[in-house]
N, C-alpha and C positions, 0 to 999 in steps of 0.2 A: 101487315102485322102491326099490332098496337105497340107503340114505344113506351118507355117508362117515363116520358116527359110529364111532369105534373100538369102542365098546361093542356096537353092532349087528353089526359085522363079526366080533367074537370069538365070537359065537354060531353062526357058520356055519363050515363047513370051509374051509380055504384054497383059493382059486381056483388052477387049474392052468395058466391062460394069460391073457395080457394082450392085449386089443384096444385100439387107440389111434387116435384121430383125428389129422389132420395140422394143417391150418390153424386157428390159435387154440389149439392144444394144444402141438404141437412147435415152433410159431412164436409170434411176438408176436401179440396179439389182432388178429383180422381188421378190427376197427374202425380200428385204426391204419393198416393198409395201404390200406383204402378211403378213410380220411380224407385220406391223403397224395394219393391219386389225385384226390379231389374238389378239394383245394386247388390242385393242378397245373392243374386244369380251370377254375379261377377261381370255385369254388363253396364253399359252406359245407361244413366237413369231414363233416357227416352225410349229405350229399346222395346220394352214389353208393350207399351201402348202403341208404338209404331207397328209392331207385329200384328196386333189385332186389326189394324187398318189396312195393312199391305200384304200380309202372308195369307195365301189362299186358304190353307188348312185352318189356321187360327181364326180368320175372319168368318169362314163358313161355320165353324164350330160355335162361335159366339152367336151368330144369327140363329142357329138351330137351338142353342141353349136358351136364348131369350124368349123363344116362343114355346118352350116346353118339350121340344122333340129330342133333346139331348140332355141327359142328367149331368149332375155335377162331375161325376167321375169321367164321363165321356169328354166333357169340355176340358177338364184338367189334363187328360191324356193328350189331347190335341194341342193345347196351349204349351204344355211342357215340351212336347216334341218340337214345336216351332222355336222355343227358346233354346233347346239343345242344338238345333240346326245352325244357330248363329254363335255357338260356343258357350252358351250359358249352362250353369250347373243348377238344376232344380229338380226336386222330388215332386212327382205328379200328385201323389196323394196328399191332401191337405193344402194344396196350392190356393184354393179359393178361401179357405179359412185363414191362411196367412195374409192374403190380400185384404180380407175383411178386418183383420187385426190392425191394419194401417189406416183404415177408414174411420178416423176419430170423428166424433160428432162436432158440428159447428154449433156450439151451445146457443149463441144469439139467434140462430135460425130455428132451432128447436123451441126456444122460448117464444119466438114469433108465432109458431103454430099453436102453442098453448094459449097465447094471447088472443088469437083469432077465434079459437073455439070458445074461450071464455066469454067473448063478446057475442056469442050466439051464431056465429057464421060457420057453416059446415065446411069441413076440410077433407079432401080426398088425396090419398097417395096415388100417384100415377108413375110407375117405375118399371124400367126394364130389369129383368132378373139378372142377378150375378151371384148365384150360389145360395144355398140354404142358410148360410151364416151371415148374409149381408145385412139383415135387419135385426140381428141378435142384441144390439145395444139399446134398442128402443122397444117400448110397449106399444105395438101398433094400435091396439084397442083404445089405449089412453090418448094417443095423439090424433087419430083419424076417425072420422065418421064412416069412411069408405076406403077400402084398399083395393087398388087395381094393379096387380103385378103381372107383367107380360107372360111369364111362364105359366101362370094359372089361367089366363084367359085366351092364350093361344095367338096373341097378336102383340106387336111391339111398337113403341114409338119409332118413327113419327107418323105411323098410320093413323088416320083420323078415327078409325074404328075404336082404338083404345080410349080416346078422349070421349067418344060417344057413349061407351060403356060407363065411364066415370060419371058423366052428366046424368045418364039414365038412372044410375044407382042413387044419385043424390036427389032425383026427382026434379031436376031443373033443365031448362033449355041451355044449350052450349053457350049462347050469347050472354047468359047470366054468370058465366064462370070466368075466372082469370087463372092462367097457368104460369107457374114459376119453374124455369128450367135453366141449366147452365149451358145447354147446347142450342144454338139458334135454330138449327134445322128441325128440332123437336117443336119449337114454337111455331115455325112455319106450318108444320102439320096440324097443330091445334088451330091455327088461324084459318085454315081451310074449312073448319067447322064453325067458325065464328067466335072462337074463344080468344079473348085478349091474352097477351103475353107479356111477361116480365123476364128479361134476360138477366139471370143472376150472375153477378160478378163479385160483389162484396156484400157481406151481411148488412152493413150500414145502409147501402143504397137500396137493397131489396126490402129491408124493413120499412124504409121510408116510402117506397113505391107501393108496397102492399097496403100500408095504412091509408095511403091516399086513394087507391082504387077501390078499397072496401069501405072507405069513409069511417075508419075506426077512431074512437077517441084516443087521444094521446095519453099514455100512462102518466099518472101523477108521480112526480119525483118522490123518493122515499125521504 
């Protein structure tokens, strides 16, 4: 998998398109949103996210939801039941909307997407679904040339197929693209198709890495 090292990136030709995740990349970390949901439910901040990884019912429901086989209400019912099993107090209806409420945008990252598009570089959203309200704070048509959302295409990250769909819709070879994601295993999936990866940790580091791999001109200070 390609690293974010500037030295490594300079050895390769500039990427021709940017693929970018949503939750945890263009927003605050997912841990923060799930932590707030946990606290509202009377639980330790780490509980909700842990349940999605370890509770069979919640984990299965998430996978089915992400590929479009389980609607918002079905996922909310399963997730709320898992939270209740460990002593949490949560109303199933509106659970995903409340979670989305805590997903504040990371404005420097949103500005980066605008900068990339303004430079003439196409941008694709490649995101696993998390409720119909997940993207309510952004204008998808304004930010992205292409949107590939797992529940709409029936396949989720880290499957290479979702990245292939994005590259195909952009009209580019996978090797011409670079993917930004906060989860390393998603980048491993993209790398299997030849897509370079930038592991998002902080906006400052990612902005620098994206500008380098796309060879963007640095903005002129105001």
